[in-house]
PDB file of N, CA, C and O in Angstrom:
ATOM      1  N   MET A   1     131.975 114.822  86.934  1.00  0.00           N
ATOM      2  CA  MET A   1     132.438 115.065  87.766  1.00  0.00           C
ATOM      3  C   MET A   1     131.602 114.709  89.040  1.00  0.00           C
ATOM      4  O   MET A   1     130.580 115.282  89.418  1.00  0.00           O
ATOM      5  N   ALA A   2     132.479 113.244  89.851  1.00  0.00           N
ATOM      6  CA  ALA A   2     132.302 112.877  90.999  1.00  0.00           C
ATOM      7  C   ALA A   2     132.153 113.889  92.187  1.00  0.00           C
ATOM      8  O   ALA A   2     131.489 113.541  93.163  1.00  0.00           O
ATOM      9  N   SER A   3     132.650 114.934  92.154  1.00  0.00           N
ATOM     10  CA  SER A   3     132.464 116.762  93.656  1.00  0.00           C
ATOM     11  C   SER A   3     131.034 116.920  93.507  1.00  0.00           C
ATOM     12  O   SER A   3     130.375 117.123  94.527  1.00  0.00           O
ATOM     13  N   ASP A   4     130.215 116.828  91.897  1.00  0.00           N
ATOM     14  CA  ASP A   4     129.354 117.535  91.198  1.00  0.00           C
ATOM     15  C   ASP A   4     127.961 116.450  92.076  1.00  0.00           C
ATOM     16  O   ASP A   4     127.272 115.880  91.230  1.00  0.00           O
ATOM     17  N   VAL A   5     127.748 116.300  92.803  1.00  0.00           N
ATOM     18  CA  VAL A   5     127.727 114.747  93.559  1.00  0.00           C
ATOM     19  C   VAL A   5     125.980 115.165  94.508  1.00  0.00           C
ATOM     20  O   VAL A   5     125.948 115.088  95.737  1.00  0.00           O
ATOM     21  N   ILE A   6     124.770 115.557  93.732  1.00  0.00           N
ATOM     22  CA  ILE A   6     123.815 116.246  95.760  1.00  0.00           C
ATOM     23  C   ILE A   6     123.137 115.460  95.875  1.00  0.00           C
ATOM     24  O   ILE A   6     122.865 114.640  94.998  1.00  0.00           O
ATOM     25  N   ARG A   7     122.449 115.516  97.547  1.00  0.00           N
ATOM     26  CA  ARG A   7     121.858 114.580  97.762  1.00  0.00           C
ATOM     27  C   ARG A   7     120.543 115.599  98.251  1.00  0.00           C
ATOM     28  O   ARG A   7     120.633 116.797  98.518  1.00  0.00           O
ATOM     29  N   THR A   8     119.463 114.858  98.281  1.00  0.00           N
ATOM     30  CA  THR A   8     117.605 115.467  98.115  1.00  0.00           C
ATOM     31  C   THR A   8     117.296 113.986  99.168  1.00  0.00           C
ATOM     32  O   THR A   8     117.595 112.794  99.092  1.00  0.00           O
ATOM     33  N   ARG A   9     116.663 114.708  99.975  1.00  0.00           N
ATOM     34  CA  ARG A   9     115.609 113.459 100.621  1.00  0.00           C
ATOM     35  C   ARG A   9     114.280 114.752 100.692  1.00  0.00           C
ATOM     36  O   ARG A   9     114.169 115.889 101.150  1.00  0.00           O
ATOM     37  N   VAL A  10     113.419 113.761  99.937  1.00  0.00           N
ATOM     38  CA  VAL A  10     111.945 113.784 100.262  1.00  0.00           C
ATOM     39  C   VAL A  10     110.323 113.356 100.504  1.00  0.00           C
ATOM     40  O   VAL A  10     109.697 112.765  99.624  1.00  0.00           O
ATOM     41  N   ILE A  11     109.816 113.669 101.599  1.00  0.00           N
ATOM     42  CA  ILE A  11     108.765 113.104 102.033  1.00  0.00           C
ATOM     43  C   ILE A  11     107.772 114.115 101.385  1.00  0.00           C
ATOM     44  O   ILE A  11     107.553 115.310 101.586  1.00  0.00           O
ATOM     45  N   VAL A  12     107.091 112.900 100.262  1.00  0.00           N
ATOM     46  CA  VAL A  12     105.382 113.321  99.942  1.00  0.00           C
ATOM     47  C   VAL A  12     104.533 112.669 100.251  1.00  0.00           C
ATOM     48  O   VAL A  12     104.537 111.534 100.729  1.00  0.00           O
ATOM     49  N   HIS A  13     103.470 113.553  99.920  1.00  0.00           N
ATOM     50  CA  HIS A  13     102.186 113.550 100.851  1.00  0.00           C
ATOM     51  C   HIS A  13     101.201 113.945  99.503  1.00  0.00           C
ATOM     52  O   HIS A  13     101.221 114.723  98.549  1.00  0.00           O
ATOM     53  N   GLY A  14     100.361 112.917 100.058  1.00  0.00           N
ATOM     54  CA  GLY A  14      98.875 113.109  98.758  1.00  0.00           C
ATOM     55  C   GLY A  14      97.914 111.376  99.184  1.00  0.00           C
ATOM     56  O   GLY A  14      97.307 110.901 100.144  1.00  0.00           O
ATOM     57  N   ALA A  15      98.134 111.138  98.377  1.00  0.00           N
ATOM     58  CA  ALA A  15      97.501 109.214  98.280  1.00  0.00           C
ATOM     59  C   ALA A  15      98.705 108.786  97.512  1.00  0.00           C
ATOM     60  O   ALA A  15      98.770 109.281  96.387  1.00  0.00           O
ATOM     61  N   VAL A  16      99.803 107.875  97.899  1.00  0.00           N
ATOM     62  CA  VAL A  16     100.628 108.313  97.066  1.00  0.00           C
ATOM     63  C   VAL A  16     101.008 106.989  97.908  1.00  0.00           C
ATOM     64  O   VAL A  16     102.212 107.023  98.161  1.00  0.00           O
ATOM     65  N   GLN A  17     100.209 105.507  98.573  1.00  0.00           N
ATOM     66  CA  GLN A  17     100.522 104.782  98.429  1.00  0.00           C
ATOM     67  C   GLN A  17      99.640 104.339  98.396  1.00  0.00           C
ATOM     68  O   GLN A  17      98.562 104.684  98.879  1.00  0.00           O
ATOM     69  N   GLY A  18     100.082 102.991  97.484  1.00  0.00           N
ATOM     70  CA  GLY A  18      99.534 102.100  96.510  1.00  0.00           C
ATOM     71  C   GLY A  18      99.355 101.797  95.546  1.00  0.00           C
ATOM     72  O   GLY A  18      99.309 100.587  95.321  1.00  0.00           O
ATOM     73  N   VAL A  19      99.106 103.022  94.169  1.00  0.00           N
ATOM     74  CA  VAL A  19      99.664 103.837  93.547  1.00  0.00           C
ATOM     75  C   VAL A  19     100.863 103.664  92.528  1.00  0.00           C
ATOM     76  O   VAL A  19     101.188 104.464  91.651  1.00  0.00           O
ATOM     77  N   PHE A  20     101.594 102.148  92.906  1.00  0.00           N
ATOM     78  CA  PHE A  20     102.925 102.339  92.459  1.00  0.00           C
ATOM     79  C   PHE A  20     104.465 103.742  92.522  1.00  0.00           C
ATOM     80  O   PHE A  20     105.688 103.608  92.482  1.00  0.00           O
ATOM     81  N   PHE A  21     103.875 104.537  92.594  1.00  0.00           N
ATOM     82  CA  PHE A  21     104.499 105.016  93.876  1.00  0.00           C
ATOM     83  C   PHE A  21     105.596 104.608  94.208  1.00  0.00           C
ATOM     84  O   PHE A  21     106.011 105.438  95.016  1.00  0.00           O
ATOM     85  N   ARG A  22     106.592 103.553  94.037  1.00  0.00           N
ATOM     86  CA  ARG A  22     107.948 102.812  94.200  1.00  0.00           C
ATOM     87  C   ARG A  22     108.305 102.703  93.810  1.00  0.00           C
ATOM     88  O   ARG A  22     109.488 103.043  93.798  1.00  0.00           O
ATOM     89  N   ASP A  23     107.777 102.138  93.066  1.00  0.00           N
ATOM     90  CA  ASP A  23     108.109 100.895  91.744  1.00  0.00           C
ATOM     91  C   ASP A  23     108.633 101.750  90.653  1.00  0.00           C
ATOM     92  O   ASP A  23     109.729 101.654  90.101  1.00  0.00           O
ATOM     93  N   THR A  24     107.031 103.187  90.271  1.00  0.00           N
ATOM     94  CA  THR A  24     107.154 103.454  88.712  1.00  0.00           C
ATOM     95  C   THR A  24     109.135 105.103  89.834  1.00  0.00           C
ATOM     96  O   THR A  24     109.969 105.788  89.242  1.00  0.00           O
ATOM     97  N   CYS A  25     108.967 104.975  90.948  1.00  0.00           N
ATOM     98  CA  CYS A  25     109.538 105.861  91.386  1.00  0.00           C
ATOM     99  C   CYS A  25     111.484 105.025  90.705  1.00  0.00           C
ATOM    100  O   CYS A  25     111.899 105.668  89.740  1.00  0.00           O
ATOM    101  N   ARG A  26     112.093 104.276  90.979  1.00  0.00           N
ATOM    102  CA  ARG A  26     113.053 103.061  90.929  1.00  0.00           C
ATOM    103  C   ARG A  26     113.595 103.677  89.901  1.00  0.00           C
ATOM    104  O   ARG A  26     114.592 104.389  89.777  1.00  0.00           O
ATOM    105  N   ARG A  27     111.909 102.878  88.413  1.00  0.00           N
ATOM    106  CA  ARG A  27     112.272 102.541  87.166  1.00  0.00           C
ATOM    107  C   ARG A  27     112.787 104.705  86.572  1.00  0.00           C
ATOM    108  O   ARG A  27     113.615 105.205  85.810  1.00  0.00           O
ATOM    109  N   VAL A  28     111.620 105.285  87.565  1.00  0.00           N
ATOM    110  CA  VAL A  28     112.523 106.560  86.488  1.00  0.00           C
ATOM    111  C   VAL A  28     114.351 107.942  86.900  1.00  0.00           C
ATOM    112  O   VAL A  28     115.071 108.755  86.320  1.00  0.00           O
ATOM    113  N   ALA A  29     114.136 107.221  88.390  1.00  0.00           N
ATOM    114  CA  ALA A  29     116.009 107.025  88.427  1.00  0.00           C
ATOM    115  C   ALA A  29     116.239 106.309  88.322  1.00  0.00           C
ATOM    116  O   ALA A  29     116.244 106.447  87.099  1.00  0.00           O
ATOM    117  N   GLU A  30     116.552 105.297  88.450  1.00  0.00           N
ATOM    118  CA  GLU A  30     117.765 103.634  87.345  1.00  0.00           C
ATOM    119  C   GLU A  30     117.646 105.091  85.580  1.00  0.00           C
ATOM    120  O   GLU A  30     118.671 105.634  85.167  1.00  0.00           O
ATOM    121  N   GLN A  31     116.992 105.216  85.280  1.00  0.00           N
ATOM    122  CA  GLN A  31     116.496 105.998  83.917  1.00  0.00           C
ATOM    123  C   GLN A  31     117.044 107.072  83.709  1.00  0.00           C
ATOM    124  O   GLN A  31     117.415 107.306  82.559  1.00  0.00           O
ATOM    125  N   ALA A  32     117.376 108.552  85.293  1.00  0.00           N
ATOM    126  CA  ALA A  32     117.715 108.954  84.456  1.00  0.00           C
ATOM    127  C   ALA A  32     119.029 109.622  85.288  1.00  0.00           C
ATOM    128  O   ALA A  32     119.292 110.783  85.602  1.00  0.00           O
ATOM    129  N   GLY A  33     119.838 108.129  85.527  1.00  0.00           N
ATOM    130  CA  GLY A  33     121.079 107.827  86.176  1.00  0.00           C
ATOM    131  C   GLY A  33     120.916 108.292  87.647  1.00  0.00           C
ATOM    132  O   GLY A  33     121.734 109.110  88.068  1.00  0.00           O
ATOM    133  N   VAL A  34     120.286 108.004  88.173  1.00  0.00           N
ATOM    134  CA  VAL A  34     120.516 108.782  89.901  1.00  0.00           C
ATOM    135  C   VAL A  34     120.451 107.360  90.661  1.00  0.00           C
ATOM    136  O   VAL A  34     120.000 106.262  90.334  1.00  0.00           O
ATOM    137  N   CYS A  35     120.974 107.759  91.595  1.00  0.00           N
ATOM    138  CA  CYS A  35     121.157 106.907  93.579  1.00  0.00           C
ATOM    139  C   CYS A  35     120.060 107.559  94.238  1.00  0.00           C
ATOM    140  O   CYS A  35     119.419 108.604  94.129  1.00  0.00           O
ATOM    141  N   GLY A  36     120.119 105.789  95.494  1.00  0.00           N
ATOM    142  CA  GLY A  36     119.239 106.301  96.312  1.00  0.00           C
ATOM    143  C   GLY A  36     118.017 105.515  96.353  1.00  0.00           C
ATOM    144  O   GLY A  36     117.573 105.044  95.306  1.00  0.00           O
ATOM    145  N   TRP A  37     117.368 105.310  97.591  1.00  0.00           N
ATOM    146  CA  TRP A  37     116.564 104.333  98.145  1.00  0.00           C
ATOM    147  C   TRP A  37     114.230 105.721  97.392  1.00  0.00           C
ATOM    148  O   TRP A  37     113.815 106.805  96.983  1.00  0.00           O
ATOM    149  N   VAL A  38     113.833 104.365  97.785  1.00  0.00           N
ATOM    150  CA  VAL A  38     112.601 104.923  98.246  1.00  0.00           C
ATOM    151  C   VAL A  38     111.371 104.015  98.652  1.00  0.00           C
ATOM    152  O   VAL A  38     110.950 103.150  97.883  1.00  0.00           O
ATOM    153  N   ARG A  39     110.815 104.250  99.892  1.00  0.00           N
ATOM    154  CA  ARG A  39     109.590 103.649 101.176  1.00  0.00           C
ATOM    155  C   ARG A  39     108.917 104.682 101.683  1.00  0.00           C
ATOM    156  O   ARG A  39     108.827 105.878 101.960  1.00  0.00           O
ATOM    157  N   ASN A  40     108.219 102.906 101.645  1.00  0.00           N
ATOM    158  CA  ASN A  40     106.231 104.097 102.861  1.00  0.00           C
ATOM    159  C   ASN A  40     106.271 103.906 104.190  1.00  0.00           C
ATOM    160  O   ASN A  40     106.383 102.908 104.902  1.00  0.00           O
ATOM    161  N   LEU A  41     106.108 105.568 104.472  1.00  0.00           N
ATOM    162  CA  LEU A  41     106.517 105.436 105.068  1.00  0.00           C
ATOM    163  C   LEU A  41     104.643 105.221 106.084  1.00  0.00           C
ATOM    164  O   LEU A  41     103.582 105.750 105.754  1.00  0.00           O
ATOM    165  N   PRO A  42     105.008 103.868 107.826  1.00  0.00           N
ATOM    166  CA  PRO A  42     103.272 104.756 108.068  1.00  0.00           C
ATOM    167  C   PRO A  42     102.514 105.682 108.646  1.00  0.00           C
ATOM    168  O   PRO A  42     101.623 105.474 109.469  1.00  0.00           O
ATOM    169  N   ASP A  43     103.029 107.192 108.014  1.00  0.00           N
ATOM    170  CA  ASP A  43     102.312 107.700 108.145  1.00  0.00           C
ATOM    171  C   ASP A  43     101.130 108.458 106.737  1.00  0.00           C
ATOM    172  O   ASP A  43     100.232 109.294 106.641  1.00  0.00           O
ATOM    173  N   GLY A  44     101.820 107.587 105.958  1.00  0.00           N
ATOM    174  CA  GLY A  44     101.553 107.280 104.968  1.00  0.00           C
ATOM    175  C   GLY A  44     101.808 108.007 103.198  1.00  0.00           C
ATOM    176  O   GLY A  44     101.154 108.293 102.195  1.00  0.00           O
ATOM    177  N   THR A  45     103.103 108.024 103.673  1.00  0.00           N
ATOM    178  CA  THR A  45     103.197 109.505 103.053  1.00  0.00           C
ATOM    179  C   THR A  45     104.504 108.451 101.984  1.00  0.00           C
ATOM    180  O   THR A  45     104.680 107.245 102.162  1.00  0.00           O
ATOM    181  N   VAL A  46     104.942 108.947 101.369  1.00  0.00           N
ATOM    182  CA  VAL A  46     106.491 108.765 100.203  1.00  0.00           C
ATOM    183  C   VAL A  46     107.623 108.951 100.847  1.00  0.00           C
ATOM    184  O   VAL A  46     107.651 110.181 100.888  1.00  0.00           O
ATOM    185  N   GLU A  47     108.980 108.432 101.606  1.00  0.00           N
ATOM    186  CA  GLU A  47     109.644 109.541 101.812  1.00  0.00           C
ATOM    187  C   GLU A  47     110.581 108.763 100.725  1.00  0.00           C
ATOM    188  O   GLU A  47     110.259 107.707 100.180  1.00  0.00           O
ATOM    189  N   ALA A  48     112.227 109.725 100.432  1.00  0.00           N
ATOM    190  CA  ALA A  48     113.131 108.271  98.595  1.00  0.00           C
ATOM    191  C   ALA A  48     114.197 110.143  98.847  1.00  0.00           C
ATOM    192  O   ALA A  48     114.086 111.342  99.106  1.00  0.00           O
ATOM    193  N   VAL A  49     114.994 109.194  98.555  1.00  0.00           N
ATOM    194  CA  VAL A  49     116.537 110.404  98.556  1.00  0.00           C
ATOM    195  C   VAL A  49     116.905 110.133  96.711  1.00  0.00           C
ATOM    196  O   VAL A  49     116.365 109.442  95.847  1.00  0.00           O
ATOM    197  N   PHE A  50     117.699 110.763  96.717  1.00  0.00           N
ATOM    198  CA  PHE A  50     118.318 110.719  95.362  1.00  0.00           C
ATOM    199  C   PHE A  50     119.414 110.990  95.838  1.00  0.00           C
ATOM    200  O   PHE A  50     119.507 111.266  97.035  1.00  0.00           O
ATOM    201  N   GLU A  51     120.570 110.974  94.958  1.00  0.00           N
ATOM    202  CA  GLU A  51     121.560 111.099  95.021  1.00  0.00           C
ATOM    203  C   GLU A  51     122.565 111.279  93.441  1.00  0.00           C
ATOM    204  O   GLU A  51     122.679 110.302  92.702  1.00  0.00           O
ATOM    205  N   GLY A  52     123.151 112.472  93.129  1.00  0.00           N
ATOM    206  CA  GLY A  52     123.740 111.948  91.601  1.00  0.00           C
ATOM    207  C   GLY A  52     123.708 113.654  91.229  1.00  0.00           C
ATOM    208  O   GLY A  52     123.849 114.749  91.773  1.00  0.00           O
ATOM    209  N   GLN A  53     123.466 113.138  90.126  1.00  0.00           N
ATOM    210  CA  GLN A  53     123.756 115.224  89.257  1.00  0.00           C
ATOM    211  C   GLN A  53     122.602 115.986  89.855  1.00  0.00           C
ATOM    212  O   GLN A  53     121.510 115.536  90.203  1.00  0.00           O
ATOM    213  N   PRO A  54     123.155 117.525  89.923  1.00  0.00           N
ATOM    214  CA  PRO A  54     122.284 118.154  90.403  1.00  0.00           C
ATOM    215  C   PRO A  54     121.189 118.413  89.184  1.00  0.00           C
ATOM    216  O   PRO A  54     120.036 118.664  89.534  1.00  0.00           O
ATOM    217  N   GLY A  55     121.469 118.368  87.906  1.00  0.00           N
ATOM    218  CA  GLY A  55     120.511 118.154  87.060  1.00  0.00           C
ATOM    219  C   GLY A  55     119.214 117.056  86.879  1.00  0.00           C
ATOM    220  O   GLY A  55     118.091 117.316  86.447  1.00  0.00           O
ATOM    221  N   ALA A  56     119.712 115.817  87.326  1.00  0.00           N
ATOM    222  CA  ALA A  56     119.128 114.799  87.591  1.00  0.00           C
ATOM    223  C   ALA A  56     117.653 114.573  88.725  1.00  0.00           C
ATOM    224  O   ALA A  56     116.494 114.157  88.746  1.00  0.00           O
ATOM    225  N   VAL A  57     119.088 115.407  89.857  1.00  0.00           N
ATOM    226  CA  VAL A  57     118.064 115.054  91.119  1.00  0.00           C
ATOM    227  C   VAL A  57     117.527 115.937  90.774  1.00  0.00           C
ATOM    228  O   VAL A  57     117.009 115.634  89.699  1.00  0.00           O
ATOM    229  N   HIS A  58     117.278 117.039  91.058  1.00  0.00           N
ATOM    230  CA  HIS A  58     116.623 118.185  90.427  1.00  0.00           C
ATOM    231  C   HIS A  58     115.143 117.947  89.754  1.00  0.00           C
ATOM    232  O   HIS A  58     114.178 118.677  89.982  1.00  0.00           O
ATOM    233  N   GLN A  59     115.118 116.326  88.527  1.00  0.00           N
ATOM    234  CA  GLN A  59     114.704 115.572  87.384  1.00  0.00           C
ATOM    235  C   GLN A  59     113.972 115.532  88.155  1.00  0.00           C
ATOM    236  O   GLN A  59     113.082 116.381  88.210  1.00  0.00           O
ATOM    237  N   MET A  60     114.153 113.688  89.789  1.00  0.00           N
ATOM    238  CA  MET A  60     113.478 112.833  90.430  1.00  0.00           C
ATOM    239  C   MET A  60     112.789 113.504  91.640  1.00  0.00           C
ATOM    240  O   MET A  60     112.220 112.926  92.567  1.00  0.00           O
ATOM    241  N   VAL A  61     113.041 115.630  91.348  1.00  0.00           N
ATOM    242  CA  VAL A  61     111.713 115.919  93.010  1.00  0.00           C
ATOM    243  C   VAL A  61     110.864 116.458  92.542  1.00  0.00           C
ATOM    244  O   VAL A  61     109.748 116.628  93.033  1.00  0.00           O
ATOM    245  N   GLU A  62     111.433 116.974  91.050  1.00  0.00           N
ATOM    246  CA  GLU A  62     110.368 117.397  89.981  1.00  0.00           C
ATOM    247  C   GLU A  62     109.177 116.359  90.105  1.00  0.00           C
ATOM    248  O   GLU A  62     108.313 116.285  90.978  1.00  0.00           O
ATOM    249  N   TRP A  63     109.435 115.370  88.677  1.00  0.00           N
ATOM    250  CA  TRP A  63     108.795 113.942  89.249  1.00  0.00           C
ATOM    251  C   TRP A  63     107.773 113.466  89.648  1.00  0.00           C
ATOM    252  O   TRP A  63     106.812 112.905  89.121  1.00  0.00           O
ATOM    253  N   CYS A  64     108.259 113.927  91.329  1.00  0.00           N
ATOM    254  CA  CYS A  64     107.801 113.836  92.518  1.00  0.00           C
ATOM    255  C   CYS A  64     106.215 115.081  92.706  1.00  0.00           C
ATOM    256  O   CYS A  64     105.033 115.092  93.052  1.00  0.00           O
ATOM    257  N   ARG A  65     106.773 115.528  92.442  1.00  0.00           N
ATOM    258  CA  ARG A  65     105.844 116.615  92.526  1.00  0.00           C
ATOM    259  C   ARG A  65     103.976 116.432  91.459  1.00  0.00           C
ATOM    260  O   ARG A  65     102.910 117.037  91.572  1.00  0.00           O
ATOM    261  N   SER A  66     104.523 115.126  90.385  1.00  0.00           N
ATOM    262  CA  SER A  66     103.087 114.396  90.044  1.00  0.00           C
ATOM    263  C   SER A  66     103.230 113.420  90.572  1.00  0.00           C
ATOM    264  O   SER A  66     102.443 113.098  91.462  1.00  0.00           O
ATOM    265  N   GLY A  67     104.672 112.309  90.075  1.00  0.00           N
ATOM    266  CA  GLY A  67     103.897 111.215  90.317  1.00  0.00           C
ATOM    267  C   GLY A  67     104.038 110.586  89.564  1.00  0.00           C
ATOM    268  O   GLY A  67     104.562 110.904  88.497  1.00  0.00           O
ATOM    269  N   PRO A  68     103.398 108.881  90.002  1.00  0.00           N
ATOM    270  CA  PRO A  68     102.850 108.190  88.126  1.00  0.00           C
ATOM    271  C   PRO A  68     100.952 108.304  88.211  1.00  0.00           C
ATOM    272  O   PRO A  68     100.185 108.530  89.147  1.00  0.00           O
ATOM    273  N   PRO A  69     100.790 108.087  87.085  1.00  0.00           N
ATOM    274  CA  PRO A  69     100.233 108.555  86.947  1.00  0.00           C
ATOM    275  C   PRO A  69      98.323 108.627  88.240  1.00  0.00           C
ATOM    276  O   PRO A  69      97.576 109.604  88.300  1.00  0.00           O
ATOM    277  N   LEU A  70      98.105 107.116  89.102  1.00  0.00           N
ATOM    278  CA  LEU A  70      96.869 107.323  90.146  1.00  0.00           C
ATOM    279  C   LEU A  70      97.516 108.177  91.385  1.00  0.00           C
ATOM    280  O   LEU A  70      96.681 108.846  91.993  1.00  0.00           O
ATOM    281  N   ALA A  71      99.169 108.288  91.969  1.00  0.00           N
ATOM    282  CA  ALA A  71      98.965 108.656  92.816  1.00  0.00           C
ATOM    283  C   ALA A  71      98.231 110.634  92.307  1.00  0.00           C
ATOM    284  O   ALA A  71      97.875 110.896  91.158  1.00  0.00           O
ATOM    285  N   ASN A  72      98.175 111.964  93.794  1.00  0.00           N
ATOM    286  CA  ASN A  72      97.480 112.943  93.799  1.00  0.00           C
ATOM    287  C   ASN A  72      98.537 113.261  94.703  1.00  0.00           C
ATOM    288  O   ASN A  72      98.601 112.803  95.844  1.00  0.00           O
ATOM    289  N   VAL A  73      99.164 113.852  94.323  1.00  0.00           N
ATOM    290  CA  VAL A  73     100.679 114.107  95.870  1.00  0.00           C
ATOM    291  C   VAL A  73      99.897 116.143  95.759  1.00  0.00           C
ATOM    292  O   VAL A  73      99.488 117.003  94.978  1.00  0.00           O
ATOM    293  N   GLU A  74     100.075 115.941  96.707  1.00  0.00           N
ATOM    294  CA  GLU A  74      99.276 117.213  97.703  1.00  0.00           C
ATOM    295  C   GLU A  74     100.594 117.864  98.045  1.00  0.00           C
ATOM    296  O   GLU A  74     100.687 119.074  97.835  1.00  0.00           O
ATOM    297  N   LYS A  75     101.084 117.553  98.284  1.00  0.00           N
ATOM    298  CA  LYS A  75     102.755 117.690  99.021  1.00  0.00           C
ATOM    299  C   LYS A  75     104.277 117.307  98.984  1.00  0.00           C
ATOM    300  O   LYS A  75     104.426 116.090  99.086  1.00  0.00           O
ATOM    301  N   VAL A  76     105.290 117.917  98.882  1.00  0.00           N
ATOM    302  CA  VAL A  76     106.574 117.387  98.421  1.00  0.00           C
ATOM    303  C   VAL A  76     107.390 117.948  99.164  1.00  0.00           C
ATOM    304  O   VAL A  76     107.859 118.958  98.640  1.00  0.00           O
ATOM    305  N   GLU A  77     108.036 117.575 100.882  1.00  0.00           N
ATOM    306  CA  GLU A  77     108.952 118.464 102.108  1.00  0.00           C
ATOM    307  C   GLU A  77     110.594 117.791 100.707  1.00  0.00           C
ATOM    308  O   GLU A  77     111.092 116.667 100.657  1.00  0.00           O
ATOM    309  N   GLU A  78     110.781 118.458 100.244  1.00  0.00           N
ATOM    310  CA  GLU A  78     112.000 118.746 100.652  1.00  0.00           C
ATOM    311  C   GLU A  78     113.445 119.446 101.455  1.00  0.00           C
ATOM    312  O   GLU A  78     113.444 120.626 101.807  1.00  0.00           O
ATOM    313  N   HIS A  79     115.080 118.195 101.752  1.00  0.00           N
ATOM    314  CA  HIS A  79     115.880 118.097 102.646  1.00  0.00           C
ATOM    315  C   HIS A  79     117.574 117.836 101.488  1.00  0.00           C
ATOM    316  O   HIS A  79     118.199 117.139 100.688  1.00  0.00           O
ATOM    317  N   THR A  80     117.480 119.159 102.367  1.00  0.00           N
ATOM    318  CA  THR A  80     119.082 118.653 101.372  1.00  0.00           C
ATOM    319  C   THR A  80     119.635 118.323 102.142  1.00  0.00           C
ATOM    320  O   THR A  80     119.548 118.645 103.327  1.00  0.00           O
ATOM    321  N   GLU A  81     120.658 117.271 101.419  1.00  0.00           N
ATOM    322  CA  GLU A  81     121.279 116.469 103.089  1.00  0.00           C
ATOM    323  C   GLU A  81     122.986 116.918 102.484  1.00  0.00           C
ATOM    324  O   GLU A  81     123.297 117.999 101.983  1.00  0.00           O
ATOM    325  N   LEU A  82     124.073 115.488 102.770  1.00  0.00           N
ATOM    326  CA  LEU A  82     125.389 115.104 102.333  1.00  0.00           C
ATOM    327  C   LEU A  82     125.399 113.608 101.796  1.00  0.00           C
ATOM    328  O   LEU A  82     125.225 112.680 102.586  1.00  0.00           O
ATOM    329  N   PRO A  83     125.625 113.366 100.302  1.00  0.00           N
ATOM    330  CA  PRO A  83     125.536 112.279 100.054  1.00  0.00           C
ATOM    331  C   PRO A  83     126.709 111.523 100.164  1.00  0.00           C
ATOM    332  O   PRO A  83     127.819 111.895  99.785  1.00  0.00           O
ATOM    333  N   GLU A  84     126.446 110.482 100.677  1.00  0.00           N
ATOM    334  CA  GLU A  84     126.307 109.146 101.724  1.00  0.00           C
ATOM    335  C   GLU A  84     127.776 107.701  99.771  1.00  0.00           C
ATOM    336  O   GLU A  84     128.417 106.650  99.764  1.00  0.00           O
ATOM    337  N   ARG A  85     127.444 108.717  98.826  1.00  0.00           N
ATOM    338  CA  ARG A  85     127.877 107.492  97.568  1.00  0.00           C
ATOM    339  C   ARG A  85     127.036 106.559  97.208  1.00  0.00           C
ATOM    340  O   ARG A  85     127.509 105.561  96.662  1.00  0.00           O
ATOM    341  N   LEU A  86     125.712 106.643  97.404  1.00  0.00           N
ATOM    342  CA  LEU A  86     124.875 105.188  96.984  1.00  0.00           C
ATOM    343  C   LEU A  86     125.591 104.974  95.621  1.00  0.00           C
ATOM    344  O   LEU A  86     126.043 105.809  94.837  1.00  0.00           O
ATOM    345  N   ARG A  87     125.566 103.623  95.561  1.00  0.00           N
ATOM    346  CA  ARG A  87     125.833 103.268  93.713  1.00  0.00           C
ATOM    347  C   ARG A  87     125.075 102.536  93.566  1.00  0.00           C
ATOM    348  O   ARG A  87     125.506 101.528  93.006  1.00  0.00           O
ATOM    349  N   LYS A  88     122.922 102.495  94.071  1.00  0.00           N
ATOM    350  CA  LYS A  88     122.146 102.133  92.973  1.00  0.00           C
ATOM    351  C   LYS A  88     121.464 102.807  93.358  1.00  0.00           C
ATOM    352  O   LYS A  88     121.715 103.636  94.233  1.00  0.00           O
ATOM    353  N   PHE A  89     119.852 102.550  92.519  1.00  0.00           N
ATOM    354  CA  PHE A  89     118.768 103.184  93.833  1.00  0.00           C
ATOM    355  C   PHE A  89     117.661 101.474  93.602  1.00  0.00           C
ATOM    356  O   PHE A  89     117.583 100.459  92.911  1.00  0.00           O
ATOM    357  N   LYS A  90     116.932 102.288  94.915  1.00  0.00           N
ATOM    358  CA  LYS A  90     116.253 100.459  94.862  1.00  0.00           C
ATOM    359  C   LYS A  90     115.289 101.017  96.143  1.00  0.00           C
ATOM    360  O   LYS A  90     115.312 102.197  96.492  1.00  0.00           O
ATOM    361  N   ILE A  91     114.256  99.767  96.929  1.00  0.00           N
ATOM    362  CA  ILE A  91     113.124  99.831  97.062  1.00  0.00           C
ATOM    363  C   ILE A  91     113.698  99.763  99.065  1.00  0.00           C
ATOM    364  O   ILE A  91     114.496  98.832  99.183  1.00  0.00           O
ATOM    365  N   ARG A  92     113.581 100.115  99.733  1.00  0.00           N
ATOM    366  CA  ARG A  92     113.372  99.437 100.817  1.00  0.00           C
ATOM    367  C   ARG A  92     112.090 100.004 101.193  1.00  0.00           C
ATOM    368  O   ARG A  92     111.495 101.051 100.938  1.00  0.00           O
ATOM    369  N   ARG A  93     111.652  97.990 102.532  1.00  0.00           N
ATOM    370  CA  ARG A  93     110.961  97.644 103.234  1.00  0.00           C
ATOM    371  C   ARG A  93     110.194  98.500 104.039  1.00  0.00           C
ATOM    372  O   ARG A  93     109.395  98.034 104.851  1.00  0.00           O
TER     373      ARG A  93
END
């Protein structure tokens, strides 16, 4: 049901840039049927927004806790937001 869509924004801390975090996140999100975006921030963290069914969004947040094989995630901040009805997942520059 469309009304079950939730949105979570995360900030991922650690060695998470230069390790294919964004590209892997995009692929995993598309496989999970989650919309949103991911980008590197100037302070070395990665920010991502996930919108979709609650189980799929929670799956993406959990994926961020480890990330791709070369990442070393130290902490994940989670923020619940109102969905914007995004239609795809993309990498923001």
